[in-house]
N, C-alpha and C positions, 0 to 999 in steps of 0.2 A: 723719231717717227714711231717708235715702238708703242707709244701711248695711244696710238690710233688703230692698233691691230683689230680691235673689236669692230670697227667700221668695215674692215675687210670681210668679216663674217657676215655682216649685213648684206654686202654686195654678193657674197657667195650664195646666200640663201635666195636672193633675188634672181641670180643666174639659174638656180635650180627651178624656181617658179617659171621662168621663161621656157625652160626645157619641158616642163609639164604641159604647157600650151603649145609646144613645138615651134617656138619663136627662136630659131637658131641664131639669127643675126643679133638680136638683142642679148641673148644669152652669152654669146662670145664677147660682145662689147662689155657687158657687166662683169664677166669673169676677168677680163683684161684690166678693168678698172680696179678690181679687187687685188690683182697682182701688182698694180702700181702702188697701192697702199701697203701691201705686205708681200714682197717678192718671194717669201718663203711659204706662201699659201699653196702647198702642193696639190690640194684638192682642186683648186681653180686651174692650176696648170694642167692637171690630168684631164679635167673636163673640157678645156679648150682643145686639147689633142683629140679627145673622143669625138667632139663635135666636128672638128675640121677633117679628121681622118678616121671615120667610123669603121672602115674596112679593116683597120689594124686591130680593132677590138671585138671583132666578131668571135663569139664563143664557139668552139668546136665540140 
């Protein structure tokens, strides 16, 4: 599976694009697809957490 990790980055970038247009539902879905391809994609993991639980990431 490691030969396909670049596809994970493509999904990761698409997830970011969905966040720019405030489409949280599709952003989460795409980030989760990215994690299926590369379970060690910590950015995607972090972004899903930030989208699902935004109150945890409010800067003080």
